All heavy atoms as TSV, in Angstrom:
chain	resi	resn	atom	element	x	y	z
A	1	MET	N	N	0.825	-1.192	0.000
A	1	MET	CA	C	0.000	0.000	0.000
A	1	MET	C	C	0.876	1.267	0.000
A	1	MET	O	O	0.633	2.190	-0.740
A	1	MET	CB	C	-0.928	-0.028	1.213
A	1	MET	CG	C	-1.847	1.139	1.285
A	1	MET	SD	S	-3.149	0.979	0.098
A	1	MET	CE	C	-4.347	2.023	0.773
A	2	VAL	N	N	1.887	1.267	0.850
A	2	VAL	CA	C	2.747	2.444	0.938
A	2	VAL	C	C	3.531	2.621	-0.363
A	2	VAL	O	O	3.781	3.740	-0.796
A	2	VAL	CB	C	3.705	2.342	2.150
A	2	VAL	CG1	C	4.628	3.536	2.220
A	2	VAL	CG2	C	2.916	2.237	3.447
A	3	HIS	N	N	3.905	1.483	-0.980
A	3	HIS	CA	C	4.626	1.567	-2.256
A	3	HIS	C	C	3.769	2.281	-3.304
A	3	HIS	O	O	4.275	3.092	-4.076
A	3	HIS	CB	C	5.024	0.178	-2.740
A	3	HIS	CG	C	5.771	0.204	-4.028
A	3	HIS	ND1	N	7.059	0.678	-4.118
A	3	HIS	CD2	C	5.423	-0.154	-5.276
A	3	HIS	CE1	C	7.458	0.603	-5.364
A	3	HIS	NE2	N	6.489	0.099	-6.087
A	4	ASN	N	N	2.473	1.973	-3.333
A	4	ASN	CA	C	1.573	2.647	-4.273
A	4	ASN	C	C	1.490	4.140	-3.983
A	4	ASN	O	O	1.452	4.954	-4.908
A	4	ASN	CB	C	0.172	2.028	-4.220
A	4	ASN	CG	C	0.141	0.634	-4.799
A	4	ASN	OD1	O	0.952	0.279	-5.654
A	4	ASN	ND2	N	-0.780	-0.172	-4.333
A	5	THR	N	N	1.474	4.489	-2.702
A	5	THR	CA	C	1.433	5.903	-2.328
A	5	THR	C	C	2.709	6.598	-2.793
A	5	THR	O	O	2.660	7.725	-3.284
A	5	THR	CB	C	1.267	6.047	-0.801
A	5	THR	OG1	O	0.088	5.342	-0.399
A	5	THR	CG2	C	1.144	7.507	-0.407
A	6	ALA	N	N	3.834	5.913	-2.662
A	6	ALA	CA	C	5.103	6.492	-3.137
A	6	ALA	C	C	5.046	6.733	-4.640
A	6	ALA	O	O	5.438	7.797	-5.124
A	6	ALA	CB	C	6.266	5.554	-2.795
A	7	ARG	N	N	4.561	5.753	-5.369
A	7	ARG	CA	C	4.479	5.879	-6.832
A	7	ARG	C	C	3.544	7.018	-7.221
A	7	ARG	O	O	3.878	7.860	-8.064
A	7	ARG	CB	C	3.983	4.556	-7.443
A	7	ARG	CG	C	3.898	4.588	-8.956
A	7	ARG	CD	C	3.373	3.264	-9.517
A	7	ARG	NE	N	2.155	2.794	-8.883
A	7	ARG	CZ	C	0.921	3.260	-9.144
A	7	ARG	NH1	N	0.752	4.220	-10.023
A	7	ARG	NH2	N	-0.133	2.760	-8.526
A	8	LEU	N	N	2.378	7.070	-6.584
A	8	LEU	CA	C	1.407	8.127	-6.910
A	8	LEU	C	C	1.939	9.508	-6.535
A	8	LEU	O	O	1.730	10.484	-7.269
A	8	LEU	CB	C	0.077	7.859	-6.209
A	8	LEU	CG	C	-0.719	6.675	-6.740
A	8	LEU	CD1	C	-1.894	6.365	-5.818
A	8	LEU	CD2	C	-1.199	6.939	-8.155
A	9	SER	N	N	2.629	9.591	-5.393
A	9	SER	CA	C	3.214	10.870	-4.970
A	9	SER	C	C	4.226	11.358	-5.996
A	9	SER	O	O	4.250	12.541	-6.345
A	9	SER	CB	C	3.891	10.720	-3.609
A	9	SER	OG	O	2.946	10.366	-2.637
A	10	LYS	N	N	5.040	10.448	-6.481
A	10	LYS	CA	C	6.043	10.809	-7.485
A	10	LYS	C	C	5.371	11.267	-8.773
A	10	LYS	O	O	5.778	12.263	-9.381
A	10	LYS	CB	C	6.958	9.616	-7.759
A	10	LYS	CG	C	8.124	9.943	-8.637
A	10	LYS	CD	C	9.060	8.753	-8.766
A	10	LYS	CE	C	10.252	9.113	-9.626
A	10	LYS	NZ	N	11.157	7.966	-9.771
A	11	GLU	N	N	4.324	10.541	-9.193
A	11	GLU	CA	C	3.605	10.911	-10.412
A	11	GLU	C	C	2.988	12.294	-10.315
A	11	GLU	O	O	2.865	13.004	-11.309
A	11	GLU	CB	C	2.504	9.882	-10.708
A	11	GLU	CG	C	3.024	8.545	-11.199
A	11	GLU	CD	C	1.920	7.511	-11.364
A	11	GLU	OE1	O	0.725	7.854	-11.234
A	11	GLU	OE2	O	2.264	6.338	-11.598
A	12	HIS	N	N	2.606	12.699	-9.088
A	12	HIS	CA	C	1.975	14.011	-8.893
A	12	HIS	C	C	2.968	15.083	-8.468
A	12	HIS	O	O	2.568	16.180	-8.071
A	12	HIS	CB	C	0.836	13.888	-7.879
A	12	HIS	CG	C	-0.340	13.133	-8.411
A	12	HIS	ND1	N	-1.301	13.709	-9.214
A	12	HIS	CD2	C	-0.679	11.829	-8.301
A	12	HIS	CE1	C	-2.194	12.798	-9.555
A	12	HIS	NE2	N	-1.834	11.649	-9.010
A	13	GLY	N	N	4.270	14.748	-8.537
A	13	GLY	CA	C	5.284	15.759	-8.317
A	13	GLY	C	C	5.749	15.956	-6.885
A	13	GLY	O	O	6.539	16.850	-6.614
A	14	ASN	N	N	5.256	15.146	-5.954
A	14	ASN	CA	C	5.688	15.300	-4.568
A	14	ASN	C	C	6.817	14.310	-4.299
A	14	ASN	O	O	6.622	13.238	-3.736
A	14	ASN	CB	C	4.513	15.079	-3.615
A	14	ASN	CG	C	4.824	15.554	-2.208
A	14	ASN	OD1	O	5.969	15.598	-1.800
A	14	ASN	ND2	N	3.770	15.890	-1.467
A	15	ILE	N	N	8.004	14.680	-4.698
A	15	ILE	CA	C	9.170	13.800	-4.628
A	15	ILE	C	C	9.526	13.463	-3.179
A	15	ILE	O	O	9.859	12.318	-2.857
A	15	ILE	CB	C	10.378	14.428	-5.353
A	15	ILE	CG1	C	10.036	14.712	-6.827
A	15	ILE	CG2	C	11.611	13.541	-5.235
A	15	ILE	CD1	C	9.585	13.486	-7.604
A	16	ARG	N	N	9.462	14.441	-2.299
A	16	ARG	CA	C	9.824	14.199	-0.888
A	16	ARG	C	C	8.888	13.158	-0.262
A	16	ARG	O	O	9.347	12.250	0.423
A	16	ARG	CB	C	9.788	15.513	-0.107
A	16	ARG	CG	C	10.351	15.387	1.262
A	16	ARG	CD	C	11.858	15.135	1.175
A	16	ARG	NE	N	12.381	14.992	2.516
A	16	ARG	CZ	C	13.313	14.132	2.858
A	16	ARG	NH1	N	13.866	13.358	1.964
A	16	ARG	NH2	N	13.736	14.069	4.090
A	17	LEU	N	N	7.591	13.307	-0.482
A	17	LEU	CA	C	6.639	12.327	0.051
A	17	LEU	C	C	6.894	10.962	-0.567
A	17	LEU	O	O	6.828	9.936	0.122
A	17	LEU	CB	C	5.197	12.761	-0.215
A	17	LEU	CG	C	4.108	11.814	0.302
A	17	LEU	CD1	C	4.229	11.610	1.806
A	17	LEU	CD2	C	2.730	12.355	-0.064
A	18	ALA	N	N	7.218	10.920	-1.831
A	18	ALA	CA	C	7.538	9.656	-2.502
A	18	ALA	C	C	8.748	8.999	-1.846
A	18	ALA	O	O	8.753	7.784	-1.624
A	18	ALA	CB	C	7.793	9.889	-3.984
A	19	GLN	N	N	9.760	9.778	-1.515
A	19	GLN	CA	C	10.951	9.236	-0.858
A	19	GLN	C	C	10.614	8.673	0.522
A	19	GLN	O	O	11.047	7.573	0.879
A	19	GLN	CB	C	12.024	10.314	-0.719
A	19	GLN	CG	C	12.639	10.729	-2.032
A	19	GLN	CD	C	13.543	11.944	-1.891
A	19	GLN	OE1	O	13.391	12.754	-0.971
A	19	GLN	NE2	N	14.496	12.073	-2.807
A	20	ILE	N	N	9.839	9.427	1.286
A	20	ILE	CA	C	9.448	8.989	2.626
A	20	ILE	C	C	8.645	7.688	2.544
A	20	ILE	O	O	8.916	6.730	3.276
A	20	ILE	CB	C	8.641	10.088	3.347
A	20	ILE	CG1	C	9.560	11.277	3.663
A	20	ILE	CG2	C	7.996	9.552	4.618
A	20	ILE	CD1	C	8.816	12.521	4.102
A	21	CYS	N	N	7.683	7.639	1.649
A	21	CYS	CA	C	6.860	6.442	1.494
A	21	CYS	C	C	7.699	5.258	1.002
A	21	CYS	O	O	7.462	4.118	1.409
A	21	CYS	CB	C	5.705	6.697	0.540
A	21	CYS	SG	S	4.457	7.802	1.217
A	22	GLY	N	N	8.670	5.528	0.168
A	22	GLY	CA	C	9.560	4.469	-0.312
A	22	GLY	C	C	10.366	3.866	0.829
A	22	GLY	O	O	10.547	2.646	0.906
A	23	ILE	N	N	10.852	4.703	1.720
A	23	ILE	CA	C	11.606	4.228	2.890
A	23	ILE	C	C	10.702	3.387	3.788
A	23	ILE	O	O	11.090	2.306	4.248
A	23	ILE	CB	C	12.203	5.413	3.671
A	23	ILE	CG1	C	13.302	6.073	2.839
A	23	ILE	CG2	C	12.736	4.966	5.036
A	23	ILE	CD1	C	13.767	7.418	3.373
A	24	ILE	N	N	9.486	3.875	4.018
A	24	ILE	CA	C	8.543	3.129	4.852
A	24	ILE	C	C	8.221	1.779	4.218
A	24	ILE	O	O	8.213	0.751	4.905
A	24	ILE	CB	C	7.255	3.949	5.086
A	24	ILE	CG1	C	7.566	5.164	5.955
A	24	ILE	CG2	C	6.165	3.086	5.728
A	24	ILE	CD1	C	6.447	6.181	6.030
A	25	ALA	N	N	7.991	1.762	2.919
A	25	ALA	CA	C	7.673	0.509	2.225
A	25	ALA	C	C	8.835	-0.475	2.337
A	25	ALA	O	O	8.623	-1.677	2.553
A	25	ALA	CB	C	7.348	0.781	0.755
A	26	SER	N	N	10.044	0.016	2.223
A	26	SER	CA	C	11.225	-0.832	2.343
A	26	SER	C	C	11.329	-1.438	3.745
A	26	SER	O	O	11.600	-2.631	3.906
A	26	SER	CB	C	12.469	-0.009	2.024
A	26	SER	OG	O	13.628	-0.765	2.220
A	27	ASN	N	N	11.094	-0.621	4.756
A	27	ASN	CA	C	11.124	-1.112	6.138
A	27	ASN	C	C	10.032	-2.150	6.379
A	27	ASN	O	O	10.270	-3.168	7.033
A	27	ASN	CB	C	10.968	0.036	7.131
A	27	ASN	CG	C	12.206	0.885	7.242
A	27	ASN	OD1	O	13.301	0.443	6.908
A	27	ASN	ND2	N	12.038	2.118	7.692
A	28	GLU	N	N	8.852	-1.896	5.868
A	28	GLU	CA	C	7.746	-2.838	6.044
A	28	GLU	C	C	8.056	-4.181	5.386
A	28	GLU	O	O	7.734	-5.236	5.927
A	28	GLU	CB	C	6.447	-2.258	5.479
A	28	GLU	CG	C	5.873	-1.123	6.293
A	28	GLU	CD	C	5.483	-1.537	7.700
A	28	GLU	OE1	O	4.991	-2.672	7.891
A	28	GLU	OE2	O	5.688	-0.724	8.617
A	29	LYS	N	N	8.698	-4.152	4.235
A	29	LYS	CA	C	9.059	-5.399	3.543
A	29	LYS	C	C	10.059	-6.202	4.371
A	29	LYS	O	O	9.948	-7.425	4.484
A	29	LYS	CB	C	9.624	-5.079	2.151
A	29	LYS	CG	C	10.009	-6.306	1.365
A	29	LYS	CD	C	8.820	-7.225	1.145
A	29	LYS	CE	C	9.221	-8.434	0.332
A	29	LYS	NZ	N	8.199	-9.460	0.361
A	30	ARG	N	N	11.028	-5.510	4.966
A	30	ARG	CA	C	11.999	-6.203	5.822
A	30	ARG	C	C	11.317	-6.824	7.034
A	30	ARG	O	O	11.621	-7.950	7.427
A	30	ARG	CB	C	13.106	-5.252	6.265
A	30	ARG	CG	C	14.152	-5.023	5.195
A	30	ARG	CD	C	15.426	-4.413	5.758
A	30	ARG	NE	N	15.225	-3.152	6.450
A	30	ARG	CZ	C	15.196	-1.960	5.862
A	30	ARG	NH1	N	15.351	-1.866	4.561
A	30	ARG	NH2	N	15.026	-0.866	6.564
A	31	HIS	N	N	10.373	-6.096	7.634
A	31	HIS	CA	C	9.640	-6.640	8.780
A	31	HIS	C	C	8.827	-7.867	8.370
A	31	HIS	O	O	8.811	-8.874	9.082
A	31	HIS	CB	C	8.708	-5.586	9.380
A	31	HIS	CG	C	9.421	-4.470	10.064
A	31	HIS	ND1	N	9.012	-3.177	9.976
A	31	HIS	CD2	C	10.528	-4.458	10.843
A	31	HIS	CE1	C	9.829	-2.409	10.667
A	31	HIS	NE2	N	10.760	-3.161	11.199
A	32	GLU	N	N	8.165	-7.779	7.244
A	32	GLU	CA	C	7.373	-8.912	6.752
A	32	GLU	C	C	8.253	-10.145	6.563
A	32	GLU	O	O	7.895	-11.251	6.980
A	32	GLU	CB	C	6.694	-8.559	5.427
A	32	GLU	CG	C	5.938	-9.721	4.823
A	32	GLU	CD	C	5.468	-9.459	3.409
A	32	GLU	OE1	O	5.777	-8.390	2.843
A	32	GLU	OE2	O	4.796	-10.343	2.866
A	33	THR	N	N	9.412	-9.952	5.956
A	33	THR	CA	C	10.331	-11.068	5.729
A	33	THR	C	C	10.792	-11.666	7.055
A	33	THR	O	O	10.807	-12.895	7.221
A	33	THR	CB	C	11.545	-10.592	4.906
A	33	THR	OG1	O	11.080	-10.089	3.655
A	33	THR	CG2	C	12.530	-11.715	4.663
A	34	ALA	N	N	11.150	-10.832	8.004
A	34	ALA	CA	C	11.611	-11.316	9.309
A	34	ALA	C	C	10.517	-12.086	10.028
A	34	ALA	O	O	10.761	-13.183	10.559
A	34	ALA	CB	C	12.091	-10.145	10.165
A	35	TYR	N	N	9.297	-11.538	10.068
A	35	TYR	CA	C	8.196	-12.219	10.752
A	35	TYR	C	C	7.849	-13.535	10.074
A	35	TYR	O	O	7.565	-14.530	10.740
A	35	TYR	CB	C	6.957	-11.320	10.836
A	35	TYR	CG	C	7.127	-10.131	11.752
A	35	TYR	CD1	C	6.732	-8.871	11.358
A	35	TYR	CD2	C	7.696	-10.267	13.013
A	35	TYR	CE1	C	6.895	-7.772	12.188
A	35	TYR	CE2	C	7.859	-9.181	13.850
A	35	TYR	CZ	C	7.451	-7.935	13.439
A	35	TYR	OH	O	7.608	-6.863	14.271
A	36	THR	N	N	7.891	-13.562	8.759
A	36	THR	CA	C	7.584	-14.791	8.025
A	36	THR	C	C	8.596	-15.881	8.363
A	36	THR	O	O	8.221	-17.020	8.662
A	36	THR	CB	C	7.575	-14.530	6.508
A	36	THR	OG1	O	6.547	-13.574	6.224
A	36	THR	CG2	C	7.309	-15.789	5.725
A	37	LYS	N	N	9.873	-15.534	8.350
A	37	LYS	CA	C	10.917	-16.509	8.688
A	37	LYS	C	C	10.782	-16.988	10.126
A	37	LYS	O	O	10.965	-18.171	10.424
A	37	LYS	CB	C	12.296	-15.909	8.452
A	37	LYS	CG	C	12.653	-15.757	6.995
A	37	LYS	CD	C	14.033	-15.156	6.821
A	37	LYS	CE	C	14.361	-15.009	5.343
A	37	LYS	NZ	N	15.711	-14.452	5.153
A	38	MET	N	N	10.471	-16.064	11.029
A	38	MET	CA	C	10.325	-16.407	12.436
A	38	MET	C	C	9.171	-17.390	12.641
A	38	MET	O	O	9.320	-18.411	13.317
A	38	MET	CB	C	10.091	-15.146	13.269
A	38	MET	CG	C	9.940	-15.408	14.747
A	38	MET	SD	S	9.698	-13.897	15.703
A	38	MET	CE	C	8.130	-13.312	15.067
A	39	ILE	N	N	8.026	-17.113	12.042
A	39	ILE	CA	C	6.862	-17.985	12.187
A	39	ILE	C	C	7.125	-19.339	11.537
A	39	ILE	O	O	6.749	-20.385	12.090
A	39	ILE	CB	C	5.595	-17.321	11.611
A	39	ILE	CG1	C	5.238	-16.080	12.433
A	39	ILE	CG2	C	4.431	-18.294	11.563
A	39	ILE	CD1	C	4.953	-16.355	13.901
A	40	GLU	N	N	7.776	-19.365	10.383
A	40	GLU	CA	C	8.107	-20.638	9.739
A	40	GLU	C	C	8.977	-21.495	10.660
A	40	GLU	O	O	8.735	-22.695	10.810
A	40	GLU	CB	C	8.821	-20.410	8.410
A	40	GLU	CG	C	7.919	-19.931	7.309
A	40	GLU	CD	C	8.658	-19.547	6.039
A	40	GLU	OE1	O	9.919	-19.525	6.033
A	40	GLU	OE2	O	7.976	-19.268	5.042
A	41	LYS	N	N	9.962	-20.882	11.286
A	41	LYS	CA	C	10.851	-21.623	12.186
A	41	LYS	C	C	10.092	-22.106	13.420
A	41	LYS	O	O	10.267	-23.252	13.860
A	41	LYS	CB	C	12.037	-20.742	12.581
A	41	LYS	CG	C	13.102	-21.475	13.327
A	41	LYS	CD	C	13.719	-22.553	12.443
A	41	LYS	CE	C	14.886	-23.210	13.128
A	41	LYS	NZ	N	15.455	-24.292	12.341
A	42	LEU	N	N	9.246	-21.256	13.980
A	42	LEU	CA	C	8.456	-21.656	15.142
A	42	LEU	C	C	7.507	-22.810	14.807
A	42	LEU	O	O	7.298	-23.695	15.636
A	42	LEU	CB	C	7.670	-20.461	15.692
A	42	LEU	CG	C	8.502	-19.416	16.415
A	42	LEU	CD1	C	7.662	-18.178	16.707
A	42	LEU	CD2	C	9.097	-19.980	17.695
A	43	CYS	N	N	6.972	-22.802	13.593
A	43	CYS	CA	C	6.096	-23.905	13.164
A	43	CYS	C	C	6.869	-25.213	13.052
A	43	CYS	O	O	6.323	-26.279	13.319
A	43	CYS	CB	C	5.411	-23.569	11.841
A	43	CYS	SG	S	4.088	-22.377	12.006
A	44	GLU	N	N	8.130	-25.137	12.677
A	44	GLU	CA	C	8.971	-26.337	12.619
A	44	GLU	C	C	9.267	-26.859	14.025
A	44	GLU	O	O	9.216	-28.059	14.270
A	44	GLU	CB	C	10.308	-26.031	11.932
A	44	GLU	CG	C	10.233	-25.768	10.461
A	44	GLU	CD	C	11.587	-25.321	9.897
A	44	GLU	OE1	O	12.628	-25.548	10.569
A	44	GLU	OE2	O	11.591	-24.745	8.800
A	45	ILE	N	N	9.571	-25.937	14.934
A	45	ILE	CA	C	9.989	-26.313	16.282
A	45	ILE	C	C	8.813	-26.770	17.135
A	45	ILE	O	O	8.885	-27.790	17.812
A	45	ILE	CB	C	10.710	-25.133	16.963
A	45	ILE	CG1	C	11.999	-24.809	16.224
A	45	ILE	CG2	C	10.991	-25.418	18.429
A	45	ILE	CD1	C	12.645	-23.508	16.658
A	46	ASP	N	N	7.732	-25.999	17.121
A	46	ASP	CA	C	6.595	-26.272	18.011
A	46	ASP	C	C	5.289	-25.834	17.353
A	46	ASP	O	O	4.726	-24.799	17.698
A	46	ASP	CB	C	6.799	-25.542	19.334
A	46	ASP	CG	C	5.742	-25.880	20.376
A	46	ASP	OD1	O	4.965	-26.827	20.161
A	46	ASP	OD2	O	5.718	-25.183	21.410
A	47	PRO	N	N	4.788	-26.633	16.389
A	47	PRO	CA	C	3.576	-26.214	15.674
A	47	PRO	C	C	2.362	-26.030	16.589
A	47	PRO	O	O	1.610	-25.071	16.434
A	47	PRO	CB	C	3.340	-27.322	14.656
A	47	PRO	CG	C	4.226	-28.438	15.032
A	47	PRO	CD	C	5.293	-27.904	15.927
A	48	GLY	N	N	2.193	-26.917	17.557
A	48	GLY	CA	C	1.052	-26.774	18.473
A	48	GLY	C	C	1.178	-25.538	19.340
A	48	GLY	O	O	0.195	-24.831	19.585
A	49	GLY	N	N	2.393	-25.261	19.787
A	49	GLY	CA	C	2.623	-24.093	20.637
A	49	GLY	C	C	2.358	-22.796	19.909
A	49	GLY	O	O	1.785	-21.865	20.484
A	50	ILE	N	N	2.753	-22.731	18.657
A	50	ILE	CA	C	2.534	-21.487	17.907
A	50	ILE	C	C	1.048	-21.264	17.652
A	50	ILE	O	O	0.563	-20.139	17.699
A	50	ILE	CB	C	3.364	-21.435	16.598
A	50	ILE	CG1	C	3.352	-20.013	15.992
A	50	ILE	CG2	C	2.872	-22.412	15.576
A	50	ILE	CD1	C	4.015	-18.977	16.816
A	51	VAL	N	N	0.315	-22.347	17.432
A	51	VAL	CA	C	-1.140	-22.212	17.239
A	51	VAL	C	C	-1.788	-21.721	18.526
A	51	VAL	O	O	-2.635	-20.816	18.503
A	51	VAL	CB	C	-1.756	-23.546	16.771
A	51	VAL	CG1	C	-3.274	-23.485	16.809
A	51	VAL	CG2	C	-1.269	-23.902	15.377
A	52	LEU	N	N	-1.389	-22.281	19.666
A	52	LEU	CA	C	-1.947	-21.835	20.948
A	52	LEU	C	C	-1.578	-20.381	21.241
A	52	LEU	O	O	-2.404	-19.606	21.705
A	52	LEU	CB	C	-1.457	-22.733	22.080
A	52	LEU	CG	C	-1.989	-24.162	22.065
A	52	LEU	CD1	C	-1.300	-25.000	23.146
A	52	LEU	CD2	C	-3.492	-24.189	22.239
A	53	ALA	N	N	-0.335	-20.014	20.948
A	53	ALA	CA	C	0.096	-18.630	21.172
A	53	ALA	C	C	-0.684	-17.663	20.288
A	53	ALA	O	O	-1.103	-16.592	20.734
A	53	ALA	CB	C	1.596	-18.500	20.918
A	54	PHE	N	N	-0.888	-18.056	19.026
A	54	PHE	CA	C	-1.637	-17.199	18.106
A	54	PHE	C	C	-3.089	-17.068	18.561
A	54	PHE	O	O	-3.652	-15.970	18.546
A	54	PHE	CB	C	-1.569	-17.770	16.683
A	54	PHE	CG	C	-2.181	-16.877	15.653
A	54	PHE	CD1	C	-1.540	-15.722	15.241
A	54	PHE	CD2	C	-3.420	-17.176	15.097
A	54	PHE	CE1	C	-2.108	-14.886	14.299
A	54	PHE	CE2	C	-3.993	-16.338	14.159
A	54	PHE	CZ	C	-3.331	-15.202	13.753
A	55	ALA	N	N	-3.680	-18.179	18.971
A	55	ALA	CA	C	-5.075	-18.146	19.462
A	55	ALA	C	C	-5.194	-17.234	20.667
A	55	ALA	O	O	-6.133	-16.434	20.778
A	55	ALA	CB	C	-5.549	-19.561	19.791
A	56	ASP	N	N	-4.234	-17.327	21.594
A	56	ASP	CA	C	-4.240	-16.475	22.785
A	56	ASP	C	C	-4.124	-15.005	22.392
A	56	ASP	O	O	-4.847	-14.152	22.921
A	56	ASP	CB	C	-3.091	-16.879	23.705
A	56	ASP	CG	C	-3.066	-16.064	24.976
A	56	ASP	OD1	O	-4.080	-16.075	25.713
A	56	ASP	OD2	O	-2.033	-15.415	25.248
A	57	MET	N	N	-3.216	-14.709	21.467
A	57	MET	CA	C	-3.036	-13.330	21.008
A	57	MET	C	C	-4.338	-12.786	20.379
A	57	MET	O	O	-4.742	-11.664	20.649
A	57	MET	CB	C	-1.904	-13.260	19.998
A	57	MET	CG	C	-1.662	-11.868	19.451
A	57	MET	SD	S	-0.471	-11.835	18.105
A	57	MET	CE	C	-1.355	-12.660	16.821
A	58	MET	N	N	-4.981	-13.609	19.560
A	58	MET	CA	C	-6.201	-13.163	18.880
A	58	MET	C	C	-7.335	-12.918	19.878
A	58	MET	O	O	-8.127	-11.999	19.696
A	58	MET	CB	C	-6.630	-14.174	17.826
A	58	MET	CG	C	-5.649	-14.287	16.667
A	58	MET	SD	S	-5.307	-12.728	15.850
A	58	MET	CE	C	-6.853	-12.410	15.057
A	59	ARG	N	N	-7.407	-13.724	20.922
A	59	ARG	CA	C	-8.456	-13.503	21.940
A	59	ARG	C	C	-8.261	-12.180	22.652
A	59	ARG	O	O	-9.223	-11.567	23.106
A	59	ARG	CB	C	-8.447	-14.652	22.954
A	59	ARG	CG	C	-9.200	-15.871	22.504
A	59	ARG	CD	C	-9.460	-16.840	23.647
A	59	ARG	NE	N	-8.273	-17.534	24.099
A	59	ARG	CZ	C	-7.721	-18.584	23.521
A	59	ARG	NH1	N	-8.246	-19.074	22.422
A	59	ARG	NH2	N	-6.656	-19.148	24.033
A	60	LYS	N	N	-7.026	-11.733	22.766
A	60	LYS	CA	C	-6.734	-10.489	23.486
A	60	LYS	C	C	-6.992	-9.248	22.661
A	60	LYS	O	O	-6.978	-8.136	23.177
A	60	LYS	CB	C	-5.285	-10.500	23.972
A	60	LYS	CG	C	-5.049	-11.536	25.050
A	60	LYS	CD	C	-3.593	-11.586	25.463
A	60	LYS	CE	C	-3.398	-12.672	26.515
A	60	LYS	NZ	N	-1.986	-12.828	26.876
A	61	LEU	N	N	-7.223	-9.414	21.374
A	61	LEU	CA	C	-7.470	-8.243	20.519
A	61	LEU	C	C	-8.798	-7.681	20.781
A	61	LEU	O	O	-9.776	-7.700	20.799
A	61	LEU	CB	C	-7.298	-8.592	19.047
A	61	LEU	CG	C	-5.869	-8.874	18.624
A	61	LEU	CD1	C	-5.824	-9.260	17.145
A	61	LEU	CD2	C	-4.979	-7.654	18.832
């Protein structure tokens, strides 16, 4: 989503906003990759535990 905002900002001439959104999009991608790897590893180590932890987290929302 932020990447699209960066692209649209650039198309409309707001280069600074495009740069800021690009940085945010890059950071979000790194976080997504880290969380994905972490969850994959946890599923290998303790699949039942990760399901229980996720269920507990969702109940608290």
